[in-house]
N, C-alpha and C positions, 0 to 999 in steps of 0.2 A: 398307148390310145383309149380315150375315154369316149363312153357313149353317151347319149343324151340322157338328161336328168330324168330320174323316176318321175312319174305323173302323180301328183299329190291330189286326192280327191277332194274336191271343195266340200263336200258332206261326209260325214262319219256313217250315217245312217240312213237308209231310206225314208225312216219317219222324218227326221232333220230336212231331208229334201221337200217332204210334203209340207212340213211346217213352215220353209222359207218361200215356198209358193205360195201358201195361203197367206202370209204377211205381206205378198207382193201385191194384191189387190187384183191379179190378174184372172183370168178364167180359161177354160177349156172348152171347145166348141165341138158340138158332135151334129151329125147329120143323122135326122130320124127315118124310119120307114116310110114315111110321107115326104121325103126330100125337104123338110124344114129344118133350118139350124135351131140348135138348142143351145143356148149359154149357161154354163154351170162354173160359178163362181169356185175359186180353188179353196176358199175357206168354208164353202158348204160341204165341197168333197170330203175335207179333213174331218168336219163335224159327223159325216155320214160313216165315215171310216171308224170312226172311234166309238160310234153306237154298234156298228158291224162287230168290232173287236170286242167289247162288252156281249154282245149275243153270243158270238163264238164260245167265249169262255164260259157262259152260262150254260151251252149246249154242251159241254163236256170236252172241247178242243184242249189238248194240253201243249206245254211248250214243246215244239220240234216235230207235232204232228203235220202230216201233207194234207193240205186242203184243196181238192180239184175245183177249179173254177169253169165252168161250162156255162158261158155268158157271152151275148152279143158284145162287140166293143161299143161301150157306151158309160154312162154315169155310174151305173150298179156295178160294172166289172171294176172300174177305177177304185170305187169306194171298198169294194170287198177284197181287190188286191191289198190295199194298204190296211184293211181290217184284219185280214189275216196275220199280216205282220204285227200288228197291233197286239194281236193276240199271242205273241210268240210263236206262231207256228210258220208253216211254209207254203207259199201258194204255188199251185201247180196249173197253170192256165192249160186248157184244154179247147178245140174248136167245138162250136155246137155241130149238129148235123145239118148239111147244106143240099144233100141229095136224097130225097126221099126214097126214090128207087133202088139206092144201095145201102139200106139201114141195116142189113146184116152184117155187111163189111164194117159198117161203122161200130157196131155193138161189138163185134168181135175185137177190134183195135181199142176201143175205147175202154172196155175191160181190162184187157192186157196191159194198158198204160195204167189204169189204177191199181191194177195188182202189181205191177212192178215198183211202184213208188208206196204200196202200201198206203194208199190214201185212207184217211180216217173218215173224211166226211166228202160229200159233192154239193157244192152250191151251184144252183141254175136259176132260170125264172120259170114263171107259172107257163109260158107258150112251150117251153122246150122240154120241161120235167116229164110229160107223157112219153116223150121221143127217147126218154133215156133209161125206160123199166128194165129192159134186157141186159143192158150194160152194167147197171148199178146191181141188179140180182146175181148176176154172174161174179161179179167183183167183191161185192158184200162188204163194202167199207163199214167200219165199225159203228159211226155214227149216222150211217144213211145217207139220204138224200133230202135238202132242203131247199127252199126258194129263198132267193136273196131279201126279198121283202119281209120274209117270215124273221130274219136274222138281225135282231135289234136289242139294245140292252143300255145301262149307264152304270157308270161307277167303275173302280179298278184302275190299278196303274196300267200305263201301255208300257209294251216290252218292245225292245230291239235287240236285233242279232249284232253280235261282235263281227268284226271285221272279216274274220275269217271262218264264220260261221255261214252256212248255206241258206241265202236269201230266197232263193228263187229256183224252180226246176222247170225247164223246159224241154220239149222234146224236139228231136231231129223231125224233119219235114217228111221223112218215111217215102219218099220218091224212088230210091233204089232198096231199100232195105225197110223192115218194120221200124216204125219211130222209137228212139233210143232216147232214155232220161239224159239231160245234161245238168249237173248240178252248178249253179253260179253262186259265188260268195258275195257278201255286202261288199267287200273290197271292190269287187269287179263291176258290180252293178253301181257303184258309186263313182266310179271313175270320172273324171272331169270331162263333159262334152264340149265341143265348140261352141262358143257363145253366140247368140241370136243379137243383131242389133235392136230387137223390137221386143223382146221377151227376157224374163229372168233366167239364168242358166237353169234354175230348177224349175220353172215350168217348161222350159224349151225341153229338158230331158224326159219329162214325164209327157209332153206331148209327142216325142218320140217313140215312147214305150205303147201310150194309147194307140197311135197311128197303126202299130204292128200287132197290137192286141196281146204284146208279151207271149205269143203261143208257141211259135216254131223258130228253129235255126236251122241251118241247111247245115249238112257234113257232106264228107266226101268219103266213103268206105273204100 
């Protein structure tokens, strides 16, 4: 008895997926804190990601380094996510603090997550950075903490992870236990998703990731 044929990913790397989305002429849409829609063409996101990749390499990020992204879901998050990949590093998306009354708990958890993946760098924004001081100090990433707006550069080849290399580290939700890191390979991340009738497969998958923020997955222990 034969099972269903194996799913063949449409894209071999996540950067190929981004390139295809950029060529599609489509955009991602974000809702700002003022509740206004902001349209960002995929080609603009790709240009920003390449600049971030060059900036990260210039800051000392090496192939295989884990780079924590503590950013709200928005254009900077997407550009930095693919910028980390383009630098040959591994993105580790983490939630920004949402409850000021529980900052001590947030600092403890965030520091523990940074240590567990041996994060080399934390990338955040100007609004969140002051709230990360304790967590960053306790975890002591090798390259410290920088803002996304300060990470840019030009030149240098873009790198891509091989099919079975780790492309992304997510953390479990932590609802029953402390959050646990889960490594996803390029092959898993590139597995073809169902097609939308209105958008390209590349843009649809990117939209799904962005809508979830790539932050966490649920596990049952």
